C-alpha positions, 0 to 999 in steps of 0.5 A: 301674615300668619296662616290659619288652619281651615275652620279657625276663627280669625278673631280668636287667633288674633286675640290669643296672639295679642295676649301672648304679645302682651305677656311677652312685653310684661315679662320683658318689662319686669312686671308682675308676670315676670315675678310670677315666672321667676318664683315658679322657676325658683320653686321648681329649682328648689323641688329638684334640689330638695329631692337630693338627700345628700344635698340637704345634708350638705346644706345642713352641714354648711349651716352648722359649720357657719354657726359653729365657727362664728357663733360658737366662740361667743358661747365657748370662750377660750384664749387663742392669743396667749399660750398656756404651757401648763395645759400643753398636750392635755387630753380631752376633759371636762374643761377642755372637751377636745384637749389642748395643743402643744402650746396650750390652746384649747383645741375646740376653741382653736377649731372654731377660730381656724374654721373662721379663717378657712371659711372666710378665705374660702368664700372670699377667694371663690367670690373674687375668682368667680366674679373676675372669671365670669366678667373676663370669660363673658366679654371674651366670648361675646366679642369674639374674633382676634381679641377672644383669641388673645384673651383665651391664649392668656388663659391657656398660658395660665392653666399650663403653669403648675399653679400649686408650685406658683401658689407655694412660691407666692406664699413664701414671698408675701407675708401670709394673712387672710387677704394675701391668701385670698389674692393668691388663691383667686389669682389662679382659680379664675382661669378655669371659671373664665374658660367655662363662662366663655363656652357658655357665652359662645352659645348664648350670644346667638340667642334671639334676645341677644341679637335683638339688643344689637338691632335696637342699638344696645351696647356690648356691655349691656348685652353682657351684663343684662343678658349673657351673665344672667342667663349663665347664672346657673353655671356660675353659681354651681362653679362658685360652690365648687370654688369654695371647697377648692379654696378651703382645700388649697388653704389647708394644703398651704397651712399643712406645709407651714405656709398658711396664716401667721400665728396666733391666727390659724386655719384647719391645715395649720392645725394638722401640720402642728399636730402631725409630729405628736400624732406619730410619736405619742398618739395625740389623736385630738390634734389631728382628727377634729381638724381633718374631719372638719376639712373633709366634711365641709368640702364634701358638703359643698360638693353635694350642694354643687351637684344638686344645684347643677341638676336644679339649673338644668333646663330639662329638669326645670321643665319636668 
């Protein structure tokens, strides 16, 4: 029985309690009040995100790179399949704004095609690794006990391996293409995601709404999918943005070592690798700077977005 302060009106207190309970039921049922609350949280999150000027610049850069790489080839037509040795190493001109590479490919068009590969592999590897790592870490943290210990020892063993060397070995063994590169990058990146989500799950599984699911007889997978993962979505989204940047860098490193996708396909790292020897000997700057600038500016943009999203999803900032 709820104790009322002296002089309080019992009917008024009872009415407020009834209203609060009704609001709670409506939110749990996903009614209009729940949608209003969700829109309010999204609005506050966007306000926090918009305060970060670097994040807005980063978002603009990402949008520009997506349009440049996927819409650009539709407007700027170049042949990126057949070589043209007559234009080999030609300097920037009206017909080739960024010159040509050693086999006669237009560098500007090559930058667009290489960007498609880098962004596709970056996004896909991030999605695969984050999805698998999230499910793995959430299940491990929620179940706990001996199974959690075994699952986390697997993660620890994977993190202890020098993954760069293993990724290089896998790139040598398998025939490199987009799908193989996605698999190779995601096969190790999910380990860090799993450990991070598992830590969040250990905190969330003790919350009242998770315990309530157990009381009413809800299954473990329902608790994980409907309550644990949605309430850890902030951490997951932030980690996903960093995963895109890291995947682009890993692919660029493999491409620079000559282990990227096979020709005529290319990526920004492969463009750096093919132009390095000419840069040192003849000063053909257009073979190095465009691809290097694209890698740096894209990865920095995703990092800026990730930093701002981390602030936006902070509970104490949401309640300002």
